[in-house]
N, C-alpha and C positions, 0 to 999 in steps of 0.2 A: 789053678792060676791065681796069683795073689791080687789081681786087678779085677776080680769078679765080685759083684755084690752078692748078697745072700740069695737073691732070686735067680742068680746065674747070668744076669746081664752085665755088660762091661761097666766099670766105674769110670766113665768118661772124664769127669772132673779130676779125679786122682791121676789118671794118665796124662791129661793135658797140663797138669801142674808139675810134672817131673822135669828135672834138668834135661837139657837137650840130648845129651849122649844117652842117658837112660831112657828117655822118651823114644829115641830112634831104635834102641834095642827092643823095647817092649812092643812098639808098633810093628817092627820087623818080625817078631815072633807070633803075631796074630794070624789066625787062619784067614782065608779069603773072606769068609762070611763075617767073622769078627771085625775085620778091617773095613768092610763095606758098612757094617752097622755103626762102627766108630765114626766114619766119615758122614754118615747120614744124620748123626745126632749133633754134629758140630754146627755152630752158626755159619751161615754161608760165607762170611768173610774171614773165617778162622780155619779153613780146611787145610791150610799149609800144603796144598796139592798144586802141582804145576798144571797149567792148562792142558787138557787132553784133546787130541784131534778126534773128530767124528768122521768116520769113513763112510762115504756115500758112493753110490754107483752112477752118478751123473756129474756133468761138468758145471762150472759156474755159469757158462753161457746158457745151458739148458735150463738151469734154475731161474736165471733172469728172465728167460722167455716165458716161464710159467707165472711170472708176476712178482718174484722176490725182488726186494729192493736192498740196496747197500746203505747202511746207516750213515756213512759219511755223505753220500749223495743227498739223503733226506735232510741232514743237518745243514748242508750247504744251500740247498734249495729254500729252506725255511729262512736262513739268514739273508739270502738274496731277496726273497719276497718281502721281508720286513725291513730291508735297508740296513742290515747289520754287516753286510760284506760288500 
């Protein structure tokens, strides 16, 4: 593969700088392991990946009963507490 370094690792910089169509072709041809390695080495805000759902075996109500909070509720409560809302 032409996008490997001499040590066998992916050349992330070279792949990331490809034109979009070529980038899509190269990334599409990566093995699952190479693709996961590619994503793990990108800065967090440059993954170009859509949000992925996390499948769990409990409901939101059950999670809330265990003490989980919703970020919007926390933000709203802080705003109310300090007179911002």
